[in-house]
ROMIMI-762368 format. One record per residue: residue number from 1; residue in three letters; x, y, z of N, C-alpha, C, O in turn. Coordinates in nm, 2 decimals. Atoms other than C-alpha are relative to their C-alpha. Example, Ala and Ser with C-alpha at 12.3 -4.5 7.8 and 13.67 -1.06 7.14 Angstrom:
sevex drenvo neast nnorth nup caeast canorth caup ceast cnorth cup oeast onorth oup
1 ALA 0.09 -0.12 0.00 1.23 -0.45 0.78 0.09 0.12 0.00 0.19 0.12 0.07
2 SER -0.09 -0.11 0.00 1.37 -0.11 0.71 -0.08 0.11 0.08 -0.03 0.22 0.09
//
This chain:
sevex drenvo neast nnorth nup caeast canorth caup ceast cnorth cup oeast onorth oup
1 MET -0.13 0.01 -0.07 -0.09 -2.62 -1.59 -0.02 -0.06 0.14 -0.10 -0.01 0.21
2 GLU 0.01 0.06 -0.13 -0.04 -2.84 -1.30 0.12 0.03 0.08 0.24 0.02 0.03
3 LEU -0.12 -0.03 -0.08 0.18 -2.73 -1.01 0.02 -0.12 0.10 -0.07 -0.17 0.15
4 ASN -0.04 0.11 -0.09 0.37 -2.99 -0.81 0.07 0.07 0.12 0.20 0.09 0.11
5 ILE -0.06 -0.06 -0.12 0.43 -2.83 -0.47 -0.02 -0.09 0.12 -0.13 -0.14 0.14
6 GLU 0.01 0.09 -0.11 0.51 -3.03 -0.16 -0.11 0.06 0.10 -0.11 0.18 0.12
7 GLN 0.11 -0.04 -0.08 0.21 -3.02 0.08 0.05 0.08 0.13 -0.01 0.18 0.17
8 GLU -0.06 -0.07 -0.12 0.43 -2.92 0.38 0.04 0.15 -0.03 0.01 0.24 0.04
9 LEU -0.04 -0.14 0.04 0.57 -2.62 0.19 -0.12 0.08 -0.03 -0.12 0.20 0.01
10 LEU 0.12 -0.07 0.03 0.23 -2.52 0.07 -0.07 0.04 0.13 -0.12 0.15 0.14
11 ASN 0.07 -0.03 -0.13 0.08 -2.54 0.43 0.08 0.12 0.07 0.02 0.21 0.12
12 GLU -0.08 -0.10 -0.07 0.37 -2.33 0.57 -0.02 0.14 -0.07 -0.03 0.24 0.00
13 ALA 0.02 -0.12 0.08 0.34 -2.07 0.29 -0.14 0.06 0.02 -0.16 0.18 0.04
14 SER 0.14 -0.05 -0.01 -0.04 -2.05 0.33 -0.01 0.06 0.14 -0.09 0.16 0.15
15 GLN 0.01 -0.06 -0.14 0.00 -1.98 0.71 0.07 0.14 -0.01 0.01 0.24 0.05
16 LEU -0.07 -0.13 0.01 0.25 -1.69 0.63 -0.09 0.09 -0.08 -0.11 0.21 -0.04
17 PHE 0.09 -0.09 0.08 0.02 -1.55 0.35 -0.12 0.04 0.08 -0.17 0.16 0.07
18 SER 0.11 -0.04 -0.08 -0.27 -1.56 0.59 0.03 0.11 0.10 -0.06 0.20 0.12
19 LYS -0.04 -0.10 -0.09 -0.08 -1.35 0.84 0.01 0.14 -0.07 -0.01 0.24 -0.01
20 LEU 0.00 -0.12 0.09 -0.04 -1.10 0.55 -0.13 0.04 -0.05 -0.15 0.14 -0.12
21 GLY 0.13 -0.03 0.05 -0.41 -1.11 0.48 -0.02 -0.04 -0.14 -0.11 0.02 -0.21
22 LEU 0.01 0.04 0.14 -0.36 -1.29 0.15 -0.04 -0.15 -0.01 0.00 -0.23 0.08
23 THR 0.02 0.14 0.03 -0.48 -1.62 0.00 0.13 -0.04 -0.07 0.21 0.04 -0.11
24 THR -0.12 0.05 0.08 -0.21 -1.84 -0.15 -0.01 0.04 -0.14 0.09 0.07 -0.20
25 GLU 0.02 -0.04 0.14 -0.36 -1.77 -0.49 0.04 0.15 -0.02 0.11 0.18 -0.12
26 GLN -0.03 -0.14 0.01 -0.33 -1.39 -0.43 0.15 0.02 0.01 0.21 0.09 -0.07
27 ALA -0.14 -0.01 -0.02 0.03 -1.43 -0.31 0.08 -0.05 -0.13 0.17 0.01 -0.17
28 ILE -0.06 0.05 0.12 0.12 -1.64 -0.62 -0.01 0.10 -0.11 0.08 0.12 -0.19
29 ARG 0.03 -0.10 0.11 -0.04 -1.38 -0.85 0.09 0.12 0.02 0.15 0.17 -0.08
30 ILE -0.09 -0.12 -0.03 0.16 -1.10 -0.68 0.14 -0.04 -0.04 0.21 0.04 -0.10
31 PHE -0.14 0.04 0.03 0.48 -1.30 -0.71 0.02 0.00 -0.15 0.12 0.05 -0.20
32 LEU -0.01 0.01 0.15 0.42 -1.37 -1.08 0.00 0.13 -0.07 0.08 0.16 -0.16
33 THR 0.01 -0.14 0.06 0.32 -1.01 -1.16 0.13 0.07 0.03 0.19 0.14 -0.06
34 LYS -0.13 -0.07 -0.03 0.63 -0.88 -0.98 0.12 -0.06 -0.08 0.20 0.01 -0.12
35 SER -0.10 0.06 0.08 0.85 -1.13 -1.15 0.01 0.05 -0.15 0.11 0.07 -0.20
36 ILE 0.01 -0.05 0.14 0.73 -1.02 -1.49 0.04 0.14 -0.01 0.12 0.18 -0.10
37 SER -0.03 -0.15 0.01 0.75 -0.65 -1.42 0.15 0.03 0.03 0.21 0.12 -0.02
38 SER -0.15 -0.02 -0.03 1.11 -0.69 -1.28 0.09 -0.08 -0.09 0.21 -0.07 -0.08
39 ASN -0.07 0.08 0.09 1.21 -0.93 -1.55 0.10 -0.09 0.07 0.21 -0.11 0.03
40 GLY -0.08 0.09 -0.08 1.34 -1.17 -1.29 -0.07 -0.02 0.13 -0.19 0.00 0.14
41 LEU 0.06 0.02 -0.13 1.28 -1.26 -0.93 -0.02 0.13 0.06 0.07 0.22 0.06
42 PRO 0.03 -0.13 -0.07 1.11 -0.98 -0.74 0.08 0.02 0.13 0.14 -0.08 0.18
43 PHE -0.06 -0.02 -0.13 1.24 -0.82 -0.42 -0.06 -0.09 0.10 -0.18 -0.13 0.08
44 PRO 0.06 0.10 -0.10 1.19 -1.04 -0.12 -0.11 0.07 0.08 -0.10 0.19 0.12
45 ILE 0.11 -0.04 -0.09 0.86 -1.00 0.07 0.01 -0.08 0.12 -0.01 -0.21 0.12
46 ILE -0.02 0.08 -0.12 0.92 -1.10 0.43 -0.10 0.05 0.11 -0.14 0.17 0.10
47 LEU 0.08 -0.04 -0.12 0.72 -1.09 0.75 0.09 -0.04 0.12 0.11 -0.16 0.15
48 ASP -0.08 0.03 -0.12 0.94 -1.06 1.06 -0.08 0.03 0.12 -0.20 0.08 0.11
49 GLU 0.07 -0.02 -0.12 0.84 -1.04 1.42 -0.05 0.14 0.02 -0.16 0.16 0.07
50 GLN 0.04 -0.14 -0.02 0.83 -0.66 1.42 -0.13 0.03 -0.09 -0.22 0.10 -0.05
51 ASP 0.12 -0.02 0.09 0.58 -0.67 1.12 -0.13 -0.05 0.07 -0.23 0.02 0.05
52 THR 0.13 0.05 -0.05 0.33 -0.89 1.30 -0.05 0.08 0.12 -0.17 0.10 0.13
53 SER 0.05 -0.08 -0.11 0.32 -0.67 1.61 -0.04 0.14 -0.05 -0.14 0.20 0.00
54 ALA 0.04 -0.13 0.06 0.31 -0.35 1.40 -0.14 -0.01 -0.07 -0.21 0.08 -0.08
55 LYS 0.12 0.02 0.07 0.03 -0.50 1.20 -0.13 0.03 0.08 -0.22 0.09 0.04
56 SER 0.12 -0.02 -0.08 -0.21 -0.49 1.49 0.00 0.13 0.07 -0.10 0.18 0.12
57 SER -0.01 -0.12 -0.08 -0.08 -0.18 1.66 -0.01 0.13 -0.08 -0.04 0.23 -0.02
58 ILE 0.01 -0.12 0.08 -0.07 0.07 1.37 -0.14 0.03 -0.03 -0.22 -0.06 -0.08
59 SER 0.14 -0.04 0.02 -0.39 0.26 1.34 -0.02 0.07 -0.14 0.08 0.10 -0.20
60 ASN 0.02 -0.07 0.12 -0.56 0.41 1.04 0.05 0.14 0.01 0.10 0.20 -0.09
61 ASN -0.05 -0.13 -0.02 -0.48 0.75 1.18 0.15 0.01 -0.02 0.20 0.11 -0.08
62 GLN -0.15 0.00 0.02 -0.11 0.66 1.20 0.04 -0.02 -0.14 0.14 0.04 -0.19
63 ILE -0.03 0.02 0.14 -0.11 0.53 0.85 -0.02 0.13 -0.08 0.06 0.17 -0.16
64 THR 0.03 -0.12 0.07 -0.28 0.85 0.73 0.11 0.11 0.03 0.16 0.17 -0.07
65 ASP -0.10 -0.10 -0.04 -0.03 1.07 0.92 0.13 -0.03 -0.07 0.20 0.06 -0.11
66 THR -0.12 0.04 0.07 0.26 0.87 0.78 0.00 0.03 -0.14 0.10 0.09 -0.20
67 LEU 0.01 -0.03 0.14 0.14 0.90 0.43 0.01 0.15 -0.03 0.07 0.20 -0.12
68 LEU 0.00 -0.14 0.02 0.08 1.27 0.47 0.14 0.06 0.01 0.18 0.14 -0.07
69 THR -0.14 -0.05 -0.02 0.43 1.33 0.60 0.09 -0.04 -0.12 0.17 0.04 -0.17
70 LEU -0.09 0.05 0.12 0.59 1.11 0.32 -0.03 0.08 -0.12 0.06 0.13 -0.19
71 VAL 0.03 -0.07 0.12 0.40 1.29 0.05 0.05 0.14 0.00 0.11 0.20 -0.09
72 GLU -0.04 -0.14 -0.01 0.48 1.64 0.18 0.15 0.02 0.02 0.20 0.12 -0.01
73 GLN -0.14 -0.02 -0.03 0.84 1.57 0.27 0.09 -0.09 -0.08 0.20 -0.14 -0.03
74 GLY -0.10 0.06 0.09 1.00 1.39 -0.02 -0.03 -0.14 -0.05 0.07 -0.20 -0.09
75 LEU 0.02 0.13 0.06 0.83 1.07 -0.13 0.03 0.02 -0.15 -0.02 0.12 -0.21
76 PRO -0.03 -0.01 0.14 0.97 1.01 -0.48 -0.13 0.02 -0.09 -0.23 -0.05 -0.06
77 GLU 0.12 -0.03 0.09 0.74 1.14 -0.76 -0.05 -0.13 -0.06 -0.17 -0.15 -0.07
78 ALA 0.04 0.13 0.06 0.73 0.78 -0.91 -0.09 -0.07 0.10 -0.19 -0.13 0.06
79 GLU 0.08 0.07 -0.10 0.59 0.65 -0.58 -0.13 0.07 0.02 -0.23 0.00 0.05
80 ILE 0.13 -0.07 -0.01 0.33 0.92 -0.56 -0.09 -0.04 -0.12 -0.21 -0.06 -0.10
81 LEU 0.07 0.05 0.12 0.22 0.82 -0.91 -0.05 -0.15 0.03 -0.17 -0.18 0.00
82 ASN 0.04 0.14 -0.03 0.22 0.45 -0.80 -0.12 0.00 0.10 -0.21 -0.08 0.08
83 LEU 0.11 0.00 -0.10 0.00 0.53 -0.50 -0.13 0.05 -0.05 -0.23 0.04 0.02
84 GLN 0.13 -0.04 0.06 -0.26 0.68 -0.73 -0.05 -0.11 -0.10 -0.16 -0.09 -0.15
85 ASN 0.03 0.11 0.09 -0.27 0.36 -0.93 -0.07 -0.11 0.07 -0.01 -0.18 0.15
86 PRO 0.07 0.10 -0.07 -0.54 0.12 -0.81 0.06 -0.14 -0.01 0.06 -0.22 0.08
87 ASP -0.06 0.13 0.02 -0.37 -0.18 -0.96 0.13 -0.02 0.09 0.15 -0.13 0.15
88 TYR -0.12 0.00 -0.09 -0.04 -0.10 -0.78 -0.04 -0.02 0.14 0.01 -0.10 0.22
89 CYS 0.05 0.01 -0.14 -0.23 -0.05 -0.45 -0.06 -0.14 0.03 -0.05 -0.18 0.14
90 LYS 0.05 0.13 -0.02 -0.41 -0.38 -0.49 0.11 -0.10 0.01 0.11 -0.19 0.10
91 GLU -0.12 0.09 0.00 -0.08 -0.56 -0.56 0.08 0.02 0.12 0.12 -0.08 0.18
92 VAL -0.09 -0.02 -0.12 0.12 -0.40 -0.28 -0.07 0.00 0.13 -0.01 -0.05 0.23
93 PHE 0.07 -0.01 -0.13 -0.14 -0.34 -0.01 -0.13 -0.09 0.01 -0.19 -0.09 0.12
94 ALA 0.13 0.08 0.01 -0.43 -0.57 -0.12 -0.12 0.09 0.03 -0.22 0.05 0.08
95 LEU 0.11 -0.10 -0.01 -0.65 -0.25 -0.12 -0.08 0.00 -0.12 -0.03 -0.03 -0.23
96 SER 0.09 -0.02 0.11 -0.95 -0.20 -0.34 0.00 0.14 -0.06 -0.07 0.17 -0.15
97 PHE 0.00 -0.14 0.03 -0.87 0.17 -0.37 0.14 0.05 -0.02 0.23 -0.01 0.04
98 ALA -0.13 -0.07 0.00 -0.58 0.39 -0.47 0.03 0.06 0.14 -0.07 0.11 0.20
99 VAL -0.04 -0.06 -0.13 -0.39 0.51 -0.16 -0.02 0.15 -0.01 -0.06 0.22 0.09
100 LEU 0.01 -0.15 0.02 -0.38 0.87 -0.30 -0.09 0.03 -0.11 -0.10 -0.05 -0.21
101 LYS 0.09 -0.05 0.11 -0.63 1.06 -0.51 0.02 0.15 -0.01 0.01 0.22 0.09
102 GLN -0.02 -0.14 0.01 -0.56 1.40 -0.65 -0.13 0.08 0.00 -0.23 0.04 -0.07
103 ALA 0.12 -0.10 -0.01 -0.81 1.68 -0.57 0.03 0.11 -0.10 0.15 0.15 -0.12
104 LYS -0.02 -0.12 0.09 -0.86 1.97 -0.81 0.06 0.11 0.07 0.14 0.19 0.01
105 SER -0.05 -0.11 -0.08 -0.78 2.22 -0.54 -0.01 -0.04 0.15 -0.06 -0.15 0.18
106 ASN 0.02 0.03 -0.14 -0.77 2.25 -0.16 -0.13 0.06 0.05 -0.16 0.07 0.17
107 GLN 0.13 -0.05 -0.03 -1.12 2.40 -0.17 -0.09 -0.12 0.06 -0.08 -0.23 0.01
108 GLN 0.07 0.11 -0.07 -1.36 2.20 0.06 -0.09 -0.08 -0.10 -0.10 -0.20 -0.09
109 ALA 0.09 0.07 0.10 -1.60 2.12 -0.24 0.08 -0.10 -0.08 0.04 -0.21 -0.11
110 ASP -0.08 0.08 0.08 -1.31 1.98 -0.44 0.06 -0.12 0.08 0.07 -0.23 0.03
111 ILE -0.04 0.11 -0.09 -1.18 1.78 -0.14 -0.11 -0.10 0.02 -0.09 -0.22 0.01
112 LYS 0.11 0.09 -0.02 -1.52 1.64 -0.07 -0.03 -0.09 -0.12 -0.06 -0.21 -0.11
113 THR 0.02 0.08 0.13 -1.56 1.53 -0.44 0.10 -0.11 -0.01 0.07 -0.22 -0.05
114 ALA -0.11 0.10 0.02 -1.22 1.36 -0.44 -0.01 -0.11 0.10 0.05 -0.22 0.07
115 THR 0.00 0.11 -0.10 -1.29 1.16 -0.12 -0.10 -0.11 -0.03 -0.09 -0.21 0.04
116 GLN 0.11 0.10 0.03 -1.58 0.97 -0.28 0.04 -0.09 -0.11 0.11 -0.05 -0.21
117 ASP -0.01 0.09 0.11 -1.57 0.66 -0.49 -0.11 0.02 -0.10 -0.19 0.11 -0.09
118 GLY 0.10 -0.01 0.11 -1.78 0.61 -0.80 -0.15 -0.02 0.05 -0.24 0.02 -0.02
119 LYS 0.14 0.02 -0.05 -2.08 0.51 -0.58 -0.04 0.11 0.11 -0.14 0.10 0.17
120 GLY 0.02 -0.10 -0.09 -2.05 0.82 -0.36 0.03 -0.03 0.15 0.00 0.05 0.24
121 HIS -0.04 0.03 -0.13 -1.90 0.65 -0.06 0.14 0.06 0.03 0.22 0.07 -0.05
122 ASN -0.13 -0.06 -0.04 -1.62 0.83 0.13 0.10 -0.11 0.03 0.08 -0.20 0.11
123 ARG -0.11 0.09 -0.01 -1.30 0.64 0.10 0.13 0.06 0.04 0.23 0.00 0.07
124 TYR -0.12 -0.07 -0.03 -1.05 0.91 0.18 -0.02 0.11 0.11 -0.14 0.15 0.13
125 SER 0.01 -0.10 -0.11 -0.98 1.16 0.46 -0.03 0.14 -0.06 0.02 0.18 -0.16
126 THR 0.03 -0.13 0.04 -1.14 1.50 0.43 0.08 0.10 0.08 0.09 0.22 0.04
127 LYS -0.07 -0.09 -0.09 -0.93 1.65 0.71 0.15 0.01 -0.03 0.21 0.11 -0.01
128 LYS -0.14 0.00 0.03 -0.58 1.54 0.62 0.02 -0.01 -0.15 0.00 -0.11 -0.21
129 VAL -0.02 -0.01 0.14 -0.49 1.65 0.27 0.15 0.04 -0.02 0.19 0.14 0.03
130 ALA -0.14 -0.02 0.02 -0.13 1.62 0.15 0.02 0.10 -0.12 -0.06 0.10 -0.21
131 ARG -0.03 -0.10 0.11 0.02 1.90 -0.06 0.15 -0.04 -0.05 0.24 -0.05 0.03
132 HIS -0.13 0.03 0.06 0.31 1.82 -0.30 0.01 0.07 -0.13 -0.07 0.04 -0.22
133 LYS -0.03 -0.07 0.13 0.45 2.05 -0.57 -0.13 0.07 -0.05 -0.16 0.06 -0.17
134 GLY 0.11 -0.08 0.05 0.13 2.26 -0.58 -0.13 -0.09 -0.02 -0.23 -0.03 -0.07
135 LYS 0.11 0.09 0.02 -0.10 1.95 -0.60 -0.05 -0.05 0.13 0.03 -0.05 0.23
136 TYR 0.06 0.04 -0.13 -0.34 1.83 -0.33 -0.05 -0.15 -0.02 -0.11 -0.18 -0.12
137 TYR 0.03 0.14 0.00 -0.39 1.46 -0.25 -0.08 -0.04 0.12 -0.04 -0.01 0.24
138 VAL 0.07 0.06 -0.12 -0.66 1.29 -0.03 0.06 -0.13 0.02 0.11 -0.20 -0.08
139 ILE -0.07 0.13 -0.04 -0.54 0.98 0.15 -0.11 -0.10 0.04 -0.20 -0.07 0.12
140 CYS 0.10 0.11 -0.03 -0.73 0.65 0.17 -0.01 -0.03 0.15 0.10 -0.03 0.22
141 THR 0.02 0.03 -0.14 -0.88 0.56 0.50 -0.05 -0.14 0.02 -0.10 -0.18 0.13
142 GLN 0.06 0.14 0.00 -0.99 0.20 0.41 0.09 -0.11 0.04 0.09 -0.21 -0.02
143 TRP -0.10 0.10 -0.04 -0.72 0.01 0.60 -0.06 -0.09 0.11 -0.13 -0.04 0.20
144 THR 0.04 0.10 -0.10 -0.81 -0.31 0.79 0.12 -0.08 0.04 0.23 -0.05 0.00
145 ASP -0.11 0.07 -0.05 -0.60 -0.55 0.98 0.08 -0.08 -0.11 0.20 -0.09 -0.09
146 ARG -0.07 0.08 0.10 -0.52 -0.75 0.67 0.10 0.09 -0.09 0.18 0.04 -0.16
147 HIS -0.08 -0.10 0.08 -0.36 -0.43 0.51 0.12 0.05 0.09 0.22 0.09 0.03
148 ARG -0.10 -0.07 -0.08 -0.15 -0.31 0.81 0.14 -0.06 -0.01 0.23 0.02 -0.02
149 GLY -0.13 0.06 0.02 0.14 -0.56 0.78 0.06 0.04 -0.14 0.18 0.06 -0.15
150 LEU -0.05 -0.03 0.13 0.16 -0.49 0.41 0.04 0.15 -0.01 0.14 0.18 -0.07
151 PHE -0.04 -0.14 -0.01 0.17 -0.11 0.48 0.13 0.01 0.07 0.22 0.08 0.02
152 THR -0.13 -0.01 -0.08 0.44 -0.16 0.74 0.12 -0.04 -0.08 0.22 0.02 -0.08
153 HIS -0.11 0.05 0.09 0.65 -0.36 0.50 0.03 0.10 -0.11 0.15 0.13 -0.13
154 TRP -0.02 -0.10 0.10 0.60 -0.11 0.22 0.07 0.12 0.06 0.17 0.18 0.00
155 HIS -0.06 -0.12 -0.06 0.69 0.18 0.46 0.15 -0.03 0.03 0.23 0.06 0.00
156 LYS -0.14 0.03 -0.03 1.01 0.01 0.57 0.08 0.00 -0.14 0.20 0.05 -0.14
157 HIS -0.07 0.01 0.13 1.10 -0.06 0.20 0.02 0.15 -0.05 0.13 0.18 -0.11
158 ILE -0.02 -0.14 0.05 1.04 0.31 0.11 0.10 0.08 0.08 0.18 0.16 0.03
159 GLN -0.10 -0.06 -0.09 1.24 0.43 0.41 0.14 -0.04 -0.04 0.23 0.05 -0.05
160 ARG -0.13 0.04 0.04 1.54 0.22 0.30 0.03 0.06 -0.14 0.15 0.10 -0.16
161 LYS -0.02 -0.05 0.13 1.50 0.33 -0.06 0.03 0.15 0.00 0.12 0.19 -0.07
162 THR -0.03 -0.14 0.00 1.48 0.70 0.02 0.12 0.04 0.08 0.19 0.14 0.05
163 SER -0.13 -0.03 -0.08 1.76 0.69 0.28 0.12 -0.03 -0.08 0.22 0.03 -0.07
164 SER -0.12 0.03 0.08 1.99 0.52 0.03 0.02 0.10 -0.12 0.13 0.12 -0.16
165 VAL -0.01 -0.10 0.11 1.91 0.78 -0.24 0.06 0.13 0.06 0.13 0.20 -0.01
166 SER -0.05 -0.13 -0.06 1.98 1.07 0.00 0.14 0.00 0.05 0.20 0.10 0.09
167 ARG -0.14 0.01 -0.05 2.32 0.94 0.10 0.10 0.04 -0.11 0.22 0.04 -0.08
//
């Protein structure tokens, strides 16, 4: 399949995707996946001026604290499941890990086991563990600059979604 995209449009889009920490190919793949899953055009993914400043100013600690609060104070069950899905997290945040991982209990040994990936590397917080409906979740700590804008965008989307549900 050959794509016929104007060079100027491609250059402008590539600059935008770069700010989001994505290649043009990754962005197209995300768009196509979202289009298929929504059976139409997906929701708009935008980068506004607030997102670019938030991208560099939000820390891993702030992301962890935000996720901890969201999980414990009413993040929809479907989104908690999404955040445990590595494919969803790769698509939404460009992360190589699930954002949340369920621990067997809040015992230190179970938390330590849950924080490690298949190679034994710690990828999740051992100190900040979210509790939701009797389950415990460790939170990913592997956020870099290329993920921060995507997290900020997702957080704004979740805030709008949950505030419209509670009205």
